[in-house]
PDB file with one MODEL, atoms N, CA, C and O in Angstrom:
MODEL        1
ATOM      1  N   MET A   1      58.682  90.551  25.009  1.00  0.00           N
ATOM      2  CA  MET A   1      58.647  89.994  23.660  1.00  0.00           C
ATOM      3  C   MET A   1      58.438  91.126  22.653  1.00  0.00           C
ATOM      4  O   MET A   1      57.568  91.977  22.840  1.00  0.00           O
ATOM      5  N   SER A   2      59.217  91.133  21.614  1.00  0.00           N
ATOM      6  CA  SER A   2      59.113  92.191  20.621  1.00  0.00           C
ATOM      7  C   SER A   2      58.076  91.830  19.557  1.00  0.00           C
ATOM      8  O   SER A   2      57.737  90.664  19.357  1.00  0.00           O
ATOM      9  N   TYR A   3      57.592  92.861  18.892  1.00  0.00           N
ATOM     10  CA  TYR A   3      56.595  92.690  17.837  1.00  0.00           C
ATOM     11  C   TYR A   3      57.323  92.636  16.502  1.00  0.00           C
ATOM     12  O   TYR A   3      57.883  93.634  16.048  1.00  0.00           O
ATOM     13  N   ARG A   4      57.311  91.467  15.882  1.00  0.00           N
ATOM     14  CA  ARG A   4      58.018  91.263  14.620  1.00  0.00           C
ATOM     15  C   ARG A   4      57.038  91.301  13.450  1.00  0.00           C
ATOM     16  O   ARG A   4      55.948  90.733  13.516  1.00  0.00           O
ATOM     17  N   LEU A   5      57.441  91.973  12.395  1.00  0.00           N
ATOM     18  CA  LEU A   5      56.663  92.058  11.178  1.00  0.00           C
ATOM     19  C   LEU A   5      57.468  91.447  10.045  1.00  0.00           C
ATOM     20  O   LEU A   5      58.606  91.846   9.799  1.00  0.00           O
ATOM     21  N   ASP A   6      56.879  90.481   9.354  1.00  0.00           N
ATOM     22  CA  ASP A   6      57.528  89.855   8.211  1.00  0.00           C
ATOM     23  C   ASP A   6      57.032  90.526   6.935  1.00  0.00           C
ATOM     24  O   ASP A   6      55.832  90.735   6.764  1.00  0.00           O
ATOM     25  N   ILE A   7      57.951  90.859   6.049  1.00  0.00           N
ATOM     26  CA  ILE A   7      57.617  91.419   4.743  1.00  0.00           C
ATOM     27  C   ILE A   7      57.810  90.296   3.730  1.00  0.00           C
ATOM     28  O   ILE A   7      58.918  89.788   3.558  1.00  0.00           O
ATOM     29  N   LEU A   8      56.731  89.915   3.068  1.00  0.00           N
ATOM     30  CA  LEU A   8      56.748  88.786   2.141  1.00  0.00           C
ATOM     31  C   LEU A   8      56.565  89.255   0.711  1.00  0.00           C
ATOM     32  O   LEU A   8      55.799  90.183   0.450  1.00  0.00           O
ATOM     33  N   GLY A   9      57.259  88.624  -0.209  1.00  0.00           N
ATOM     34  CA  GLY A   9      57.056  88.852  -1.633  1.00  0.00           C
ATOM     35  C   GLY A   9      56.122  87.781  -2.159  1.00  0.00           C
ATOM     36  O   GLY A   9      56.446  86.595  -2.105  1.00  0.00           O
ATOM     37  N   GLU A  10      54.967  88.182  -2.666  1.00  0.00           N
ATOM     38  CA  GLU A  10      54.025  87.182  -3.207  1.00  0.00           C
ATOM     39  C   GLU A  10      54.563  86.566  -4.491  1.00  0.00           C
ATOM     40  O   GLU A  10      54.417  85.362  -4.702  1.00  0.00           O
ATOM     41  N   ALA A  11      55.182  87.367  -5.352  1.00  0.00           N
ATOM     42  CA  ALA A  11      55.705  86.849  -6.611  1.00  0.00           C
ATOM     43  C   ALA A  11      56.837  85.846  -6.379  1.00  0.00           C
ATOM     44  O   ALA A  11      56.924  84.834  -7.073  1.00  0.00           O
ATOM     45  N   SER A  12      57.690  86.126  -5.415  1.00  0.00           N
ATOM     46  CA  SER A  12      58.832  85.250  -5.144  1.00  0.00           C
ATOM     47  C   SER A  12      58.504  84.149  -4.140  1.00  0.00           C
ATOM     48  O   SER A  12      59.187  83.126  -4.093  1.00  0.00           O
ATOM     49  N   GLY A  13      57.455  84.357  -3.335  1.00  0.00           N
ATOM     50  CA  GLY A  13      57.108  83.385  -2.308  1.00  0.00           C
ATOM     51  C   GLY A  13      58.102  83.354  -1.152  1.00  0.00           C
ATOM     52  O   GLY A  13      58.203  82.355  -0.439  1.00  0.00           O
ATOM     53  N   ARG A  14      58.840  84.458  -0.967  1.00  0.00           N
ATOM     54  CA  ARG A  14      59.879  84.475   0.061  1.00  0.00           C
ATOM     55  C   ARG A  14      59.640  85.561   1.104  1.00  0.00           C
ATOM     56  O   ARG A  14      58.997  86.577   0.838  1.00  0.00           O
ATOM     57  N   THR A  15      60.175  85.318   2.296  1.00  0.00           N
ATOM     58  CA  THR A  15      60.235  86.365   3.307  1.00  0.00           C
ATOM     59  C   THR A  15      61.442  87.225   2.953  1.00  0.00           C
ATOM     60  O   THR A  15      62.571  86.738   2.911  1.00  0.00           O
ATOM     61  N   LEU A  16      61.193  88.504   2.700  1.00  0.00           N
ATOM     62  CA  LEU A  16      62.243  89.397   2.226  1.00  0.00           C
ATOM     63  C   LEU A  16      62.879  90.225   3.331  1.00  0.00           C
ATOM     64  O   LEU A  16      64.019  90.675   3.208  1.00  0.00           O
ATOM     65  N   LEU A  17      62.126  90.423   4.419  1.00  0.00           N
ATOM     66  CA  LEU A  17      62.617  91.277   5.489  1.00  0.00           C
ATOM     67  C   LEU A  17      61.843  90.949   6.758  1.00  0.00           C
ATOM     68  O   LEU A  17      60.651  90.647   6.705  1.00  0.00           O
ATOM     69  N   GLN A  18      62.514  91.008   7.884  1.00  0.00           N
ATOM     70  CA  GLN A  18      61.871  90.873   9.188  1.00  0.00           C
ATOM     71  C   GLN A  18      62.235  92.113   9.996  1.00  0.00           C
ATOM     72  O   GLN A  18      63.405  92.474  10.122  1.00  0.00           O
ATOM     73  N   ILE A  19      61.197  92.760  10.542  1.00  0.00           N
ATOM     74  CA  ILE A  19      61.403  94.024  11.248  1.00  0.00           C
ATOM     75  C   ILE A  19      60.880  93.907  12.670  1.00  0.00           C
ATOM     76  O   ILE A  19      59.765  93.433  12.891  1.00  0.00           O
ATOM     77  N   ASP A  20      61.680  94.336  13.627  1.00  0.00           N
ATOM     78  CA  ASP A  20      61.236  94.452  15.013  1.00  0.00           C
ATOM     79  C   ASP A  20      60.595  95.830  15.159  1.00  0.00           C
ATOM     80  O   ASP A  20      61.300  96.832  15.287  1.00  0.00           O
ATOM     81  N   LEU A  21      59.266  95.884  15.142  1.00  0.00           N
ATOM     82  CA  LEU A  21      58.558  97.169  15.167  1.00  0.00           C
ATOM     83  C   LEU A  21      58.777  97.945  16.452  1.00  0.00           C
ATOM     84  O   LEU A  21      58.642  99.169  16.460  1.00  0.00           O
ATOM     85  N   ASP A  22      59.111  97.267  17.530  1.00  0.00           N
ATOM     86  CA  ASP A  22      59.334  97.954  18.805  1.00  0.00           C
ATOM     87  C   ASP A  22      60.577  98.850  18.775  1.00  0.00           C
ATOM     88  O   ASP A  22      60.776  99.673  19.668  1.00  0.00           O
ATOM     89  N   SER A  23      61.402  98.687  17.753  1.00  0.00           N
ATOM     90  CA  SER A  23      62.619  99.496  17.632  1.00  0.00           C
ATOM     91  C   SER A  23      62.365 100.847  16.967  1.00  0.00           C
ATOM     92  O   SER A  23      63.281 101.659  16.842  1.00  0.00           O
ATOM     93  N   TYR A  24      61.125 101.091  16.542  1.00  0.00           N
ATOM     94  CA  TYR A  24      60.807 102.305  15.796  1.00  0.00           C
ATOM     95  C   TYR A  24      59.620 103.037  16.420  1.00  0.00           C
ATOM     96  O   TYR A  24      58.825 102.449  17.154  1.00  0.00           O
ATOM     97  N   SER A  25      59.520 104.309  16.118  1.00  0.00           N
ATOM     98  CA  SER A  25      58.423 105.130  16.629  1.00  0.00           C
ATOM     99  C   SER A  25      57.076 104.588  16.143  1.00  0.00           C
ATOM    100  O   SER A  25      56.920 104.327  14.950  1.00  0.00           O
ATOM    101  N   PRO A  26      56.106 104.414  17.036  1.00  0.00           N
ATOM    102  CA  PRO A  26      54.793 103.889  16.638  1.00  0.00           C
ATOM    103  C   PRO A  26      54.057 104.803  15.664  1.00  0.00           C
ATOM    104  O   PRO A  26      53.175 104.343  14.940  1.00  0.00           O
ATOM    105  N   GLN A  27      54.403 106.089  15.633  1.00  0.00           N
ATOM    106  CA  GLN A  27      53.734 107.031  14.734  1.00  0.00           C
ATOM    107  C   GLN A  27      54.287 106.984  13.307  1.00  0.00           C
ATOM    108  O   GLN A  27      53.666 107.515  12.386  1.00  0.00           O
ATOM    109  N   LYS A  28      55.439 106.358  13.121  1.00  0.00           N
ATOM    110  CA  LYS A  28      56.060 106.278  11.791  1.00  0.00           C
ATOM    111  C   LYS A  28      55.165 105.459  10.868  1.00  0.00           C
ATOM    112  O   LYS A  28      54.616 104.437  11.278  1.00  0.00           O
ATOM    113  N   ASP A  29      55.018 105.906   9.624  1.00  0.00           N
ATOM    114  CA  ASP A  29      54.241 105.108   8.673  1.00  0.00           C
ATOM    115  C   ASP A  29      55.149 104.036   8.069  1.00  0.00           C
ATOM    116  O   ASP A  29      56.372 104.166   8.047  1.00  0.00           O
ATOM    117  N   LEU A  30      54.513 102.986   7.586  1.00  0.00           N
ATOM    118  CA  LEU A  30      55.268 101.840   7.081  1.00  0.00           C
ATOM    119  C   LEU A  30      56.105 102.208   5.865  1.00  0.00           C
ATOM    120  O   LEU A  30      57.222 101.712   5.722  1.00  0.00           O
ATOM    121  N   LEU A  31      55.596 103.063   4.987  1.00  0.00           N
ATOM    122  CA  LEU A  31      56.371 103.476   3.819  1.00  0.00           C
ATOM    123  C   LEU A  31      57.682 104.135   4.244  1.00  0.00           C
ATOM    124  O   LEU A  31      58.745 103.799   3.722  1.00  0.00           O
ATOM    125  N   SER A  32      57.610 105.055   5.174  1.00  0.00           N
ATOM    126  CA  SER A  32      58.822 105.734   5.650  1.00  0.00           C
ATOM    127  C   SER A  32      59.820 104.751   6.239  1.00  0.00           C
ATOM    128  O   SER A  32      61.023 104.860   6.002  1.00  0.00           O
ATOM    129  N   LEU A  33      59.320 103.799   7.000  1.00  0.00           N
ATOM    130  CA  LEU A  33      60.209 102.804   7.596  1.00  0.00           C
ATOM    131  C   LEU A  33      60.882 101.966   6.519  1.00  0.00           C
ATOM    132  O   LEU A  33      62.095 101.762   6.564  1.00  0.00           O
ATOM    133  N   LEU A  34      60.112 101.480   5.554  1.00  0.00           N
ATOM    134  CA  LEU A  34      60.692 100.659   4.495  1.00  0.00           C
ATOM    135  C   LEU A  34      61.709 101.446   3.680  1.00  0.00           C
ATOM    136  O   LEU A  34      62.750 100.908   3.301  1.00  0.00           O
ATOM    137  N   GLN A  35      61.418 102.715   3.409  1.00  0.00           N
ATOM    138  CA  GLN A  35      62.378 103.546   2.689  1.00  0.00           C
ATOM    139  C   GLN A  35      63.644 103.763   3.521  1.00  0.00           C
ATOM    140  O   GLN A  35      64.754 103.737   2.990  1.00  0.00           O
ATOM    141  N   GLU A  36      63.471 103.976   4.818  1.00  0.00           N
ATOM    142  CA  GLU A  36      64.614 104.145   5.724  1.00  0.00           C
ATOM    143  C   GLU A  36      65.514 102.914   5.713  1.00  0.00           C
ATOM    144  O   GLU A  36      66.737 103.020   5.798  1.00  0.00           O
ATOM    145  N   LEU A  37      64.883 101.740   5.606  1.00  0.00           N
ATOM    146  CA  LEU A  37      65.628 100.477   5.584  1.00  0.00           C
ATOM    147  C   LEU A  37      66.125 100.118   4.189  1.00  0.00           C
ATOM    148  O   LEU A  37      66.655  99.028   3.975  1.00  0.00           O
ATOM    149  N   LYS A  38      65.949 101.052   3.224  1.00  0.00           N
ATOM    150  CA  LYS A  38      66.387 100.849   1.837  1.00  0.00           C
ATOM    151  C   LYS A  38      65.681  99.670   1.184  1.00  0.00           C
ATOM    152  O   LYS A  38      66.257  98.996   0.330  1.00  0.00           O
ATOM    153  N   PHE A  39      64.439  99.419   1.578  1.00  0.00           N
ATOM    154  CA  PHE A  39      63.649  98.329   1.005  1.00  0.00           C
ATOM    155  C   PHE A  39      62.949  98.839  -0.255  1.00  0.00           C
ATOM    156  O   PHE A  39      62.413  99.947  -0.241  1.00  0.00           O
ATOM    157  N   PRO A  40      62.939  98.062  -1.345  1.00  0.00           N
ATOM    158  CA  PRO A  40      62.386  98.522  -2.623  1.00  0.00           C
ATOM    159  C   PRO A  40      60.851  98.526  -2.661  1.00  0.00           C
ATOM    160  O   PRO A  40      60.241  97.595  -3.186  1.00  0.00           O
ATOM    161  N   ILE A  41      60.244  99.551  -2.117  1.00  0.00           N
ATOM    162  CA  ILE A  41      58.785  99.680  -2.125  1.00  0.00           C
ATOM    163  C   ILE A  41      58.405 100.760  -3.138  1.00  0.00           C
ATOM    164  O   ILE A  41      58.995 101.841  -3.151  1.00  0.00           O
ATOM    165  N   ALA A  42      57.427 100.464  -3.976  1.00  0.00           N
ATOM    166  CA  ALA A  42      57.013 101.412  -5.014  1.00  0.00           C
ATOM    167  C   ALA A  42      56.240 102.572  -4.399  1.00  0.00           C
ATOM    168  O   ALA A  42      55.402 102.378  -3.518  1.00  0.00           O
ATOM    169  N   SER A  43      56.528 103.767  -4.870  1.00  0.00           N
ATOM    170  CA  SER A  43      55.800 104.973  -4.470  1.00  0.00           C
ATOM    171  C   SER A  43      56.284 106.113  -5.351  1.00  0.00           C
ATOM    172  O   SER A  43      57.485 106.275  -5.568  1.00  0.00           O
ATOM    173  N   SER A  44      55.349 106.897  -5.852  1.00  0.00           N
ATOM    174  CA  SER A  44      55.759 108.045  -6.664  1.00  0.00           C
ATOM    175  C   SER A  44      55.140 109.353  -6.179  1.00  0.00           C
ATOM    176  O   SER A  44      55.403 110.409  -6.755  1.00  0.00           O
ATOM    177  N   CYS A  45      54.320 109.299  -5.128  1.00  0.00           N
ATOM    178  CA  CYS A  45      53.638 110.513  -4.666  1.00  0.00           C
ATOM    179  C   CYS A  45      54.204 111.050  -3.355  1.00  0.00           C
ATOM    180  O   CYS A  45      53.609 111.927  -2.729  1.00  0.00           O
ATOM    181  N   GLU A  46      55.364 110.518  -2.939  1.00  0.00           N
ATOM    182  CA  GLU A  46      56.019 110.989  -1.717  1.00  0.00           C
ATOM    183  C   GLU A  46      55.160 110.799  -0.465  1.00  0.00           C
ATOM    184  O   GLU A  46      55.236 111.603   0.463  1.00  0.00           O
ATOM    185  N   GLY A  47      54.344 109.742  -0.433  1.00  0.00           N
ATOM    186  CA  GLY A  47      53.552 109.449   0.755  1.00  0.00           C
ATOM    187  C   GLY A  47      52.254 110.211   0.869  1.00  0.00           C
ATOM    188  O   GLY A  47      51.678 110.285   1.955  1.00  0.00           O
ATOM    189  N   GLU A  48      51.776 110.783  -0.229  1.00  0.00           N
ATOM    190  CA  GLU A  48      50.523 111.545  -0.217  1.00  0.00           C
ATOM    191  C   GLU A  48      49.280 110.647  -0.326  1.00  0.00           C
ATOM    192  O   GLU A  48      48.164 111.120  -0.115  1.00  0.00           O
ATOM    193  N   GLY A  49      49.459 109.371  -0.648  1.00  0.00           N
ATOM    194  CA  GLY A  49      48.321 108.460  -0.781  1.00  0.00           C
ATOM    195  C   GLY A  49      47.582 108.594  -2.099  1.00  0.00           C
ATOM    196  O   GLY A  49      46.442 108.147  -2.227  1.00  0.00           O
ATOM    197  N   ILE A  50      48.230 109.208  -3.076  1.00  0.00           N
ATOM    198  CA  ILE A  50      47.582 109.479  -4.361  1.00  0.00           C
ATOM    199  C   ILE A  50      47.878 108.394  -5.399  1.00  0.00           C
ATOM    200  O   ILE A  50      46.973 107.951  -6.105  1.00  0.00           O
ATOM    201  N   CYS A  51      49.118 107.973  -5.493  1.00  0.00           N
ATOM    202  CA  CYS A  51      49.518 107.058  -6.573  1.00  0.00           C
ATOM    203  C   CYS A  51      49.038 105.621  -6.345  1.00  0.00           C
ATOM    204  O   CYS A  51      48.834 104.871  -7.299  1.00  0.00           O
ATOM    205  N   LYS A  52      48.862 105.253  -5.100  1.00  0.00           N
ATOM    206  CA  LYS A  52      48.403 103.908  -4.724  1.00  0.00           C
ATOM    207  C   LYS A  52      49.379 102.793  -5.136  1.00  0.00           C
ATOM    208  O   LYS A  52      48.991 101.627  -5.210  1.00  0.00           O
ATOM    209  N   LYS A  53      50.638 103.150  -5.402  1.00  0.00           N
ATOM    210  CA  LYS A  53      51.645 102.153  -5.771  1.00  0.00           C
ATOM    211  C   LYS A  53      52.175 101.386  -4.573  1.00  0.00           C
ATOM    212  O   LYS A  53      52.727 100.297  -4.728  1.00  0.00           O
ATOM    213  N   CYS A  54      52.014 101.940  -3.384  1.00  0.00           N
ATOM    214  CA  CYS A  54      52.590 101.313  -2.193  1.00  0.00           C
ATOM    215  C   CYS A  54      51.599 100.379  -1.494  1.00  0.00           C
ATOM    216  O   CYS A  54      51.755 100.083  -0.309  1.00  0.00           O
ATOM    217  N   VAL A  55      50.589  99.921  -2.218  1.00  0.00           N
ATOM    218  CA  VAL A  55      49.573  99.056  -1.619  1.00  0.00           C
ATOM    219  C   VAL A  55      50.172  97.693  -1.243  1.00  0.00           C
ATOM    220  O   VAL A  55      50.950  97.109  -1.997  1.00  0.00           O
ATOM    221  N   VAL A  56      49.790  97.210  -0.067  1.00  0.00           N
ATOM    222  CA  VAL A  56      50.203  95.885   0.414  1.00  0.00           C
ATOM    223  C   VAL A  56      48.970  95.166   0.955  1.00  0.00           C
ATOM    224  O   VAL A  56      47.959  95.799   1.259  1.00  0.00           O
ATOM    225  N   ASN A  57      49.056  93.878   1.069  1.00  0.00           N
ATOM    226  CA  ASN A  57      47.960  93.055   1.582  1.00  0.00           C
ATOM    227  C   ASN A  57      46.655  93.324   0.836  1.00  0.00           C
ATOM    228  O   ASN A  57      45.569  93.161   1.391  1.00  0.00           O
ATOM    229  N   GLY A  58      46.772  93.736  -0.422  1.00  0.00           N
ATOM    230  CA  GLY A  58      45.596  93.946  -1.255  1.00  0.00           C
ATOM    231  C   GLY A  58      44.889  95.273  -1.105  1.00  0.00           C
ATOM    232  O   GLY A  58      44.238  95.729  -2.045  1.00  0.00           O
ATOM    233  N   ASN A  59      45.000  95.926   0.083  1.00  0.00           N
ATOM    234  CA  ASN A  59      44.224  97.152   0.270  1.00  0.00           C
ATOM    235  C   ASN A  59      44.827  98.180   1.220  1.00  0.00           C
ATOM    236  O   ASN A  59      44.216  99.227   1.437  1.00  0.00           O
ATOM    237  N   LEU A  60      45.974  97.931   1.783  1.00  0.00           N
ATOM    238  CA  LEU A  60      46.594  98.883   2.711  1.00  0.00           C
ATOM    239  C   LEU A  60      47.660  99.704   2.002  1.00  0.00           C
ATOM    240  O   LEU A  60      48.532  99.150   1.332  1.00  0.00           O
ATOM    241  N   LEU A  61      47.593 101.004   2.145  1.00  0.00           N
ATOM    242  CA  LEU A  61      48.639 101.874   1.611  1.00  0.00           C
ATOM    243  C   LEU A  61      49.693 102.060   2.690  1.00  0.00           C
ATOM    244  O   LEU A  61      49.388 102.524   3.789  1.00  0.00           O
ATOM    245  N   THR A  62      50.919 101.702   2.383  1.00  0.00           N
ATOM    246  CA  THR A  62      51.976 101.794   3.391  1.00  0.00           C
ATOM    247  C   THR A  62      52.192 103.225   3.867  1.00  0.00           C
ATOM    248  O   THR A  62      52.651 103.447   4.987  1.00  0.00           O
ATOM    249  N   CYS A  63      51.861 104.196   3.020  1.00  0.00           N
ATOM    250  CA  CYS A  63      52.038 105.597   3.409  1.00  0.00           C
ATOM    251  C   CYS A  63      50.931 106.080   4.348  1.00  0.00           C
ATOM    252  O   CYS A  63      51.052 107.150   4.944  1.00  0.00           O
ATOM    253  N   GLN A  64      49.872 105.313   4.484  1.00  0.00           N
ATOM    254  CA  GLN A  64      48.733 105.723   5.292  1.00  0.00           C
ATOM    255  C   GLN A  64      48.546 104.878   6.552  1.00  0.00           C
ATOM    256  O   GLN A  64      47.613 105.112   7.320  1.00  0.00           O
ATOM    257  N   VAL A  65      49.418 103.907   6.768  1.00  0.00           N
ATOM    258  CA  VAL A  65      49.267 103.019   7.925  1.00  0.00           C
ATOM    259  C   VAL A  65      50.495 103.156   8.839  1.00  0.00           C
ATOM    260  O   VAL A  65      51.633 102.946   8.417  1.00  0.00           O
ATOM    261  N   SER A  66      50.230 103.511  10.093  1.00  0.00           N
ATOM    262  CA  SER A  66      51.315 103.678  11.063  1.00  0.00           C
ATOM    263  C   SER A  66      51.707 102.319  11.643  1.00  0.00           C
ATOM    264  O   SER A  66      50.957 101.346  11.560  1.00  0.00           O
ATOM    265  N   LEU A  67      52.883 102.285  12.221  1.00  0.00           N
ATOM    266  CA  LEU A  67      53.327 101.051  12.877  1.00  0.00           C
ATOM    267  C   LEU A  67      52.405 100.717  14.046  1.00  0.00           C
ATOM    268  O   LEU A  67      52.148  99.546  14.325  1.00  0.00           O
ATOM    269  N   GLU A  68      51.915 101.737  14.721  1.00  0.00           N
ATOM    270  CA  GLU A  68      50.965 101.544  15.820  1.00  0.00           C
ATOM    271  C   GLU A  68      49.693 100.871  15.325  1.00  0.00           C
ATOM    272  O   GLU A  68      49.177  99.969  15.985  1.00  0.00           O
ATOM    273  N   LEU A  69      49.182 101.292  14.179  1.00  0.00           N
ATOM    274  CA  LEU A  69      47.972 100.695  13.610  1.00  0.00           C
ATOM    275  C   LEU A  69      48.223  99.246  13.196  1.00  0.00           C
ATOM    276  O   LEU A  69      47.372  98.381  13.401  1.00  0.00           O
ATOM    277  N   ILE A  70      49.378  98.991  12.621  1.00  0.00           N
ATOM    278  CA  ILE A  70      49.737  97.615  12.237  1.00  0.00           C
ATOM    279  C   ILE A  70      49.682  96.708  13.460  1.00  0.00           C
ATOM    280  O   ILE A  70      49.121  95.613  13.416  1.00  0.00           O
ATOM    281  N   LYS A  71      50.274  97.184  14.552  1.00  0.00           N
ATOM    282  CA  LYS A  71      50.273  96.388  15.785  1.00  0.00           C
ATOM    283  C   LYS A  71      48.861  96.220  16.337  1.00  0.00           C
ATOM    284  O   LYS A  71      48.500  95.134  16.790  1.00  0.00           O
ATOM    285  N   SER A  72      48.056  97.289  16.305  1.00  0.00           N
ATOM    286  CA  SER A  72      46.703  97.201  16.856  1.00  0.00           C
ATOM    287  C   SER A  72      45.807  96.284  16.021  1.00  0.00           C
ATOM    288  O   SER A  72      44.858  95.696  16.540  1.00  0.00           O
ATOM    289  N   MET A  73      46.113  96.166  14.723  1.00  0.00           N
ATOM    290  CA  MET A  73      45.368  95.268  13.842  1.00  0.00           C
ATOM    291  C   MET A  73      45.834  93.823  13.986  1.00  0.00           C
ATOM    292  O   MET A  73      45.196  92.900  13.479  1.00  0.00           O
ATOM    293  N   GLY A  74      46.957  93.638  14.687  1.00  0.00           N
ATOM    294  CA  GLY A  74      47.498  92.298  14.873  1.00  0.00           C
ATOM    295  C   GLY A  74      48.169  91.734  13.629  1.00  0.00           C
ATOM    296  O   GLY A  74      48.309  90.518  13.494  1.00  0.00           O
ATOM    297  N   LEU A  75      48.584  92.608  12.722  1.00  0.00           N
ATOM    298  CA  LEU A  75      49.255  92.139  11.504  1.00  0.00           C
ATOM    299  C   LEU A  75      50.676  91.697  11.837  1.00  0.00           C
ATOM    300  O   LEU A  75      51.420  92.412  12.507  1.00  0.00           O
ATOM    301  N   ASP A  76      51.036  90.527  11.366  1.00  0.00           N
ATOM    302  CA  ASP A  76      52.414  90.073  11.540  1.00  0.00           C
ATOM    303  C   ASP A  76      53.072  89.794  10.199  1.00  0.00           C
ATOM    304  O   ASP A  76      54.247  89.434  10.130  1.00  0.00           O
ATOM    305  N   ARG A  77      52.288  89.968   9.122  1.00  0.00           N
ATOM    306  CA  ARG A  77      52.811  89.758   7.761  1.00  0.00           C
ATOM    307  C   ARG A  77      52.287  90.843   6.836  1.00  0.00           C
ATOM    308  O   ARG A  77      51.109  91.199   6.877  1.00  0.00           O
ATOM    309  N   ILE A  78      53.158  91.350   6.024  1.00  0.00           N
ATOM    310  CA  ILE A  78      52.798  92.285   4.981  1.00  0.00           C
ATOM    311  C   ILE A  78      53.189  91.616   3.657  1.00  0.00           C
ATOM    312  O   ILE A  78      54.338  91.217   3.470  1.00  0.00           O
ATOM    313  N   LYS A  79      52.232  91.502   2.755  1.00  0.00           N
ATOM    314  CA  LYS A  79      52.477  90.858   1.460  1.00  0.00           C
ATOM    315  C   LYS A  79      52.524  91.924   0.378  1.00  0.00           C
ATOM    316  O   LYS A  79      51.620  92.748   0.241  1.00  0.00           O
ATOM    317  N   ILE A  80      53.621  91.880  -0.394  1.00  0.00           N
ATOM    318  CA  ILE A  80      53.799  92.794  -1.506  1.00  0.00           C
ATOM    319  C   ILE A  80      53.724  91.969  -2.790  1.00  0.00           C
ATOM    320  O   ILE A  80      54.557  91.092  -3.022  1.00  0.00           O
ATOM    321  N   SER A  81      52.736  92.252  -3.606  1.00  0.00           N
ATOM    322  CA  SER A  81      52.429  91.390  -4.747  1.00  0.00           C
ATOM    323  C   SER A  81      53.545  91.318  -5.793  1.00  0.00           C
ATOM    324  O   SER A  81      53.765  90.253  -6.370  1.00  0.00           O
ATOM    325  N   TYR A  82      54.248  92.410  -6.051  1.00  0.00           N
ATOM    326  CA  TYR A  82      55.200  92.450  -7.158  1.00  0.00           C
ATOM    327  C   TYR A  82      56.614  92.005  -6.795  1.00  0.00           C
ATOM    328  O   TYR A  82      57.491  91.980  -7.659  1.00  0.00           O
ATOM    329  N   LEU A  83      56.846  91.658  -5.545  1.00  0.00           N
ATOM    330  CA  LEU A  83      58.192  91.230  -5.149  1.00  0.00           C
ATOM    331  C   LEU A  83      58.267  89.742  -4.903  1.00  0.00           C
ATOM    332  O   LEU A  83      59.330  89.225  -4.562  1.00  0.00           O
TER     333      LEU A  83
ENDMDL
END
């Protein structure tokens, strides 16, 4: 069974993307993955964790959280407030 992650837009109330995390390197950070998939995620510091624009679920910075950590936390949904 694969590990699926749903990307939800809080503003729109819709599921915007579904990702099979098992298809990607566990060390990859979520910001890099979303950018690779051409998903519109805000960030202006190139993943340095400074701008805090890539925050999801209220307190997680996508540039600072690996896919491995997402899986270990048991997260199956990522909520982006502005989408």
